[in-house]
N, C-alpha and C positions, 0 to 999 in steps of 0.2 A: 396587486401583486402581478408583476409582469413575468411570464414564463418564457424562457428561450428554449425552444425545442429543436435539438440538432438532429435527432434520429426520427425515423418514420414510425417506429413502434417502441413502446416502453413496457417492461414487465410490470406486473401488479406491485411488486416490491418497490421498484423505482418510482412508480406513480404515487404510491402511498407516501414515500419519503418527500415528494414534491410538496405535498399538502400537510405533512406531519399528522397523518391519520393511519389507522390500522387497515390492513388489507381486507379484513372482514367488513369494514364500512364500505369499501369500494365494491365488494361483492353484493352487499345489501343495496347500495344505490343502483347497481346494474340491474338488480331484480325489480326495482321500483320505477326506474326511468327507462323508457323504451329507446331513448336517444343514445344510450351508452351500449355499444355493440362491440366488445373487444373480440379480436381474433383469438381463437383457441386452437392450440396444436393437438396432436393425437393424444398427448398425455393430459390434456385439459388445462394446460397453463394459459393464462390470459395475457394478451399483449394489446395494449391500448394505443390507438392511433392518435395523431395530433388532434383530430376532430373530437375523439372521445375525451381527450384531456381538456379541450376547451369547454366541453359540456360539464365535465367534472369541476372545472374551475368555477363555472357559473353556479352550479349546485352548491359547492363549498361556500362561495360568497353569500348566496341567499340564506343557507341554513346556519352556517357557523358565524358569519360576520353580521348579517342583517337580522338573524333570529327567526327566519321563516320556518313554518312547519313544512313537512314533506309535501302535503297537499298544496300549500301556498307556493312552494318552489315549483311544483308541477304546473300550477296555473301560470306562474310567471314565465316559465319556459315556453 
């Protein structure tokens, strides 16, 4: 899956739509993978950078398409 990222930051909702996953999964991955570091505004809204989204794409590929466990995906990153 080739993503075309036109903006510098994407909301958690926009990011979830890119991968057809729930926002709760992105929050969970954020808690499990140190490489995902979204910007949070004063309200606590998350905004993912292009770099964050590239890591999410790798995690998605490993866990959803290749069937890796979370620990397997962590080791692969």
